[in-house]
ROPA-46084 format. One line per field, with one value per residue (C-alpha): x negated, y, z; chain. Coordinates in steps of 0.1 Angstrom, whole numbers, always signed. Each point is the difference from the previous one (the first is absolute). Layout:
east	X / ...
north	Y / ...
up	Z / ...
unit	A / ...
***
This chain:
east	-5 / -3 / -30 / -12 / +0 / -18 / -28 / -4 / -1 / -25 / -23 / +4 / -6 / -32 / -14 / +9 / -13 / -26 / +12 / +35 / +10 / +27 / +20 / -2 / +12 / +29 / +11 / -3 / +16 / +27 / -3 / -6 / -35 / +10 / +11 / -32 / -22 / +19 / -6 / -37 / -3 / +19 / -23 / -31 / +11 / +23 / -14 / -37 / -1 / -33 / +18 / -19 / +1 / -28 / -5 / -21 / +28 / +28 / +16 / +5 / -21 / -11 / -32 / -32 / +14 / +25 / -26 / -20 / +30 / +3 / +37 / +30 / +35 / +26 / +14 / +34 / +20 / +32 / +27 / +9 / +29 / -22 / -27 / +25 / +12 / -36 / -7 / +32 / -13 / -32 / +19 / +20 / -31 / -16 / +30 / -5 / -38 / -12 / -35 / -2 / -14 / +19 / -3 / -37 / -1 / +29 / -9 / -24 / +27 / +26 / -25 / -1 / +38 / +1 / -23 / +20 / +31 / -17 / +5 / -25 / -2 / +23 / +27 / -3 / +4 / +31 / +15 / -4 / +13 / +34 / +2 / +2 / -2 / +10 / -17 / +13 / -16 / -30 / -24 / -36 / -27 / -38 / -10 / -31 / +23 / +24 / -27 / -15 / +34 / +9 / -33 / +6 / +35 / -13 / -32 / +18 / -25 / +6 / +0 / -11 / +23 / +4 / +37 / +20 / +35 / +27 / +26 / -19 / +6 / -32 / -32 / -19 / +23 / -2 / -33 / -13 / -26 / +11 / -12 / +26 / +5 / +17 / +28 / +16 / +5 / +35 / +12 / +32 / +15 / -32 / -22 / -24 / -1 / -22 / +16 / -26 / -6 / -14 / -25 / +2 / +37 / +1 / +29 / +12 / -2 / +9 / -24 / +6 / -30 / +0 / -5 / -32 / -28 / -29 / -1 / -30 / -1 / -13 / -16 / +23 / +29 / +35 / +23 / +19 / +38 / +26 / +20 / +33 / -11 / -9 / +33 / +20 / -16 / -3 / +27 / +31 / +6 / +13 / -25 / -36 / +7 / -9 / -1 / +26 / +33 / +22 / +35 / +28 / +13 / +36 / +6 / +32 / -4 / +27 / +13 / -20 / -33 / +8 / -4 / -37 / -8 / +15 / -29 / -27 / -20 / -6 / -14 / -5 / +22 / +29 / +36 / +27 / +38 / +20 / +33 / +33 / +1 / -34 / -21 / -31 / -11 / -37 / -18 / -37 / -27 / -23 / -25 / -6 / +27 / -22 / -2 / +36 / +13 / -18 / +16 / +34 / -3 / -2 / +36 / +12 / +38 / +2 / -11 / +12 / -22 / +22 / -26 / -20 / +10 / -35 / -4 / +34 / -10 / -34 / +16 / +26 / -27 / -20 / +31 / +7 / -36 / +2 / +32 / -15 / -29 / +22 / +19 / -31
north	-299 / +21 / +3 / +32 / -17 / -30 / +22 / +16 / -35 / -15 / +30 / -2 / -37 / +1 / +29 / -17 / -35 / +6 / -29 / -14 / -33 / -2 / -22 / +24 / +29 / -20 / -10 / +36 / +17 / -27 / +2 / -25 / -7 / +17 / +32 / +1 / -5 / +30 / +21 / -7 / +6 / +33 / +12 / -8 / +14 / +29 / +12 / -9 / -21 / -21 / -31 / -32 / -37 / -13 / -37 / -5 / +11 / -11 / +34 / +35 / +28 / +35 / +1 / +17 / +33 / +4 / -9 / +30 / +22 / +7 / -10 / +8 / -12 / +28 / +10 / +7 / -24 / +5 / -23 / +0 / +25 / +24 / -2 / +8 / +30 / +12 / -2 / +20 / +25 / +3 / +9 / +26 / +15 / +1 / +20 / +26 / +0 / +30 / -5 / -36 / +12 / -24 / -29 / +1 / -8 / -25 / -20 / -24 / -9 / -6 / -21 / -23 / +0 / -12 / -28 / -10 / -1 / -24 / +20 / +16 / +37 / -3 / -17 / +26 / +28 / -17 / -2 / +37 / +9 / -13 / +31 / +34 / +34 / +29 / +33 / +31 / +34 / -13 / +27 / -9 / +7 / -2 / -35 / +13 / +24 / -27 / -23 / +28 / +10 / -37 / -5 / +31 / -13 / -34 / +13 / +28 / +26 / +36 / +11 / +32 / +4 / +24 / +1 / +14 / +9 / -5 / +27 / +29 / +31 / +18 / -16 / +10 / -21 / -31 / -14 / -1 / -19 / -16 / -22 / -26 / -29 / -28 / -19 / -22 / -6 / +2 / -14 / +16 / -1 / -11 / +26 / -1 / +25 / +5 / +10 / +19 / +25 / +31 / +18 / +32 / +5 / -19 / -22 / -31 / +1 / -24 / +1 / -15 / -21 / +10 / +36 / -9 / +10 / -11 / -19 / -3 / -24 / +17 / -16 / +18 / -21 / +8 / +17 / -28 / +3 / -25 / -16 / +9 / +37 / -1 / -17 / +25 / +29 / -13 / -27 / +20 / +16 / -15 / -17 / +13 / +35 / +5 / +29 / +26 / -1 / -30 / +6 / -25 / -6 / -12 / -16 / -15 / -26 / -12 / -35 / -9 / +13 / -14 / -36 / +7 / +26 / -22 / -24 / +26 / +15 / +37 / +6 / -23 / +24 / +1 / -8 / -11 / -1 / -20 / +19 / -18 / +12 / -16 / +32 / +1 / +27 / +1 / +21 / +4 / +24 / +20 / +29 / +9 / -3 / -5 / -38 / -3 / +22 / -22 / -31 / +17 / +9 / -37 / -2 / +33 / -2 / -28 / +19 / +30 / +19 / +8 / +16 / +20 / +30 / +7 / -35 / +1 / +33 / -12 / -32 / +21 / +22 / -30 / -12 / +33 / +3 / -35 / +9 / +33 / -19 / -23 / +30 / +18
up	+231 / -32 / -22 / +17 / +34 / -14 / -13 / +34 / +16 / -24 / +5 / +38 / +2 / -21 / +20 / +33 / -8 / -26 / -21 / -3 / -17 / -27 / +22 / +30 / -23 / -13 / +36 / +13 / -29 / -6 / -38 / -28 / -13 / -33 / +18 / +21 / -31 / -17 / +31 / +1 / -37 / +4 / +28 / -20 / -34 / +9 / +33 / -5 / +32 / +0 / +12 / -9 / +7 / +23 / -6 / +31 / +23 / -23 / +4 / -15 / +12 / -10 / -21 / +5 / -15 / +28 / +27 / -13 / +7 / -37 / -1 / +21 / -7 / -1 / +34 / -15 / -21 / -19 / -14 / -37 / +4 / +20 / -27 / -27 / +20 / +4 / -37 / -6 / +26 / -20 / -31 / +18 / +15 / -35 / -12 / +27 / -2 / -20 / -11 / +13 / +34 / +22 / -26 / +0 / +37 / +1 / -32 / +18 / +25 / -27 / -20 / +31 / +2 / -36 / +8 / +30 / -21 / -24 / -32 / -23 / -9 / -30 / +21 / +27 / -25 / -14 / +35 / +6 / -35 / +13 / +22 / -18 / +16 / -21 / +11 / -18 / +3 / +19 / +11 / -6 / +25 / +2 / +12 / +19 / +20 / +7 / +14 / +21 / +15 / +6 / +18 / +22 / +10 / +10 / +17 / +18 / -14 / -11 / -36 / -18 / -30 / -29 / -6 / -29 / +10 / -26 / -6 / +13 / -21 / +10 / -14 / +32 / +21 / -21 / +11 / +36 / +20 / +32 / +28 / +9 / +24 / -21 / +17 / -27 / -37 / -15 / -33 / -13 / -35 / -18 / +17 / +30 / +29 / +30 / +33 / +21 / +26 / -17 / +23 / -20 / +5 / +33 / -10 / -19 / -38 / -28 / -29 / -34 / -8 / -37 / +13 / +18 / -23 / +23 / +33 / +24 / +29 / +32 / +30 / +24 / +14 / -11 / +24 / +18 / -5 / +11 / -29 / +17 / +0 / -36 / -10 / +20 / -18 / -36 / -4 / +10 / -34 / -32 / -23 / -1 / +12 / +37 / +25 / +7 / +18 / -8 / -15 / -5 / -35 / -3 / -34 / -15 / -28 / -23 / +2 / -31 / +14 / +35 / -13 / -5 / +26 / +28 / -6 / +0 / +29 / -6 / +34 / +31 / +21 / -25 / +9 / -24 / +1 / -25 / -7 / -7 / -36 / -7 / +2 / +23 / +24 / +6 / +26 / +2 / +13 / -23 / +5 / -36 / -27 / -31 / +0 / +13 / -29 / -25 / +13 / +1 / -37 / -8 / +12 / -16 / -4 / +26 / +32 / +19 / +25 / +30 / +22 / +7 / -21 / -12 / -13 / -17 / -16 / -12 / -15 / -19 / -13 / -13 / -18 / -16 / -12 / -15 / -18 / -12 / -14 / -20 / -14 / -11
unit	A / A / A / A / A / A / A / A / A / A / A / A / A / A / A / A / A / A / A / A / A / A / A / A / A / A / A / A / A / A / A / A / A / A / A / A / A / A / A / A / A / A / A / A / A / A / A / A / A / A / A / A / A / A / A / A / A / A / A / A / A / A / A / A / A / A / A / A / A / A / A / A / A / A / A / A / A / A / A / A / A / A / A / A / A / A / A / A / A / A / A / A / A / A / A / A / A / A / A / A / A / A / A / A / A / A / A / A / A / A / A / A / A / A / A / A / A / A / A / A / A / A / A / A / A / A / A / A / A / A / A / A / A / A / A / A / A / A / A / A / A / A / A / A / A / A / A / A / A / A / A / A / A / A / A / A / A / A / A / A / A / A / A / A / A / A / A / A / A / A / A / A / A / A / A / A / A / A / A / A / A / A / A / A / A / A / A / A / A / A / A / A / A / A / A / A / A / A / A / A / A / A / A / A / A / A / A / A / A / A / A / A / A / A / A / A / A / A / A / A / A / A / A / A / A / A / A / A / A / A / A / A / A / A / A / A / A / A / A / A / A / A / A / A / A / A / A / A / A / A / A / A / A / A / A / A / A / A / A / A / A / A / A / A / A / A / A / A / A / A / A / A / A / A / A / A / A / A / A / A / A / A / A / A / A / A / A / A / A / A / A / A / A / A / A / A / A / A / A / A / A / A / A / A / A / A / A / A / A / A / A / A / A / A / A / A / A / A / A / A / A / A / A / A / A / A / A / A
***
């Protein structure tokens, strides 16, 4: 029986019997007196359990504080390895948490985890500093909008948003007001996106959260859409771009680049073929070539676009433009 199980057992026995002697606890838990003393001390000091010794019954019981329903032991326990993993997860969430929105709500829980682990705040910070997440080109967003959008996703409520579309040449088309039914939040390459049903255009849309200038939570329920339907519509392309007719990209990587690309997942539906000369053939679907072209440029000189012809032409044009910029 590990320590977590012993804590459950101690709590259960005291609840069941009202008072349990030291000898009964040792016999039931099959531990040494020193181990039982440490367990009782931990429950008192770290978990705030009001366990006290009652001389009249020669046993341990919960004090008056518990009887008044002011205290409740945690319903979920974790072993030490799981607690370390949770603290690491807290650090990872903090790295993604623009404006500290998520952290404000989760911090009380992680304070309890720190106490369960038996370390102080400084030690907990030292543990998380051993994991470093590097976020480049992070796109900032308004914390109040993030919180409103997140609440709408969880509560399954509609949103009214004012959205600024990036890349639009005409100023009149850059900003629009829409009513949407949020479906899920997506984090991709240090940026957040909202997948939603847009009631104005009567279709699925993916909105960059940093483009949402205002967000108002509405009382009306969001349009219910099955997750499989959402995935079929928005997850079939390459990267963050969704919608449109899927095409199949056929790429050929040099033996040098193949050593790295073979370990990467460019798309869940990709297929790879290792050639006898060490090169790698990669096939994957895409609906918009912009993000795919950016990734191909990382392997300039080490990759050839075999098909389709339009993608091959677009990649060649990117390369020529880059060379022309160097020559200028």
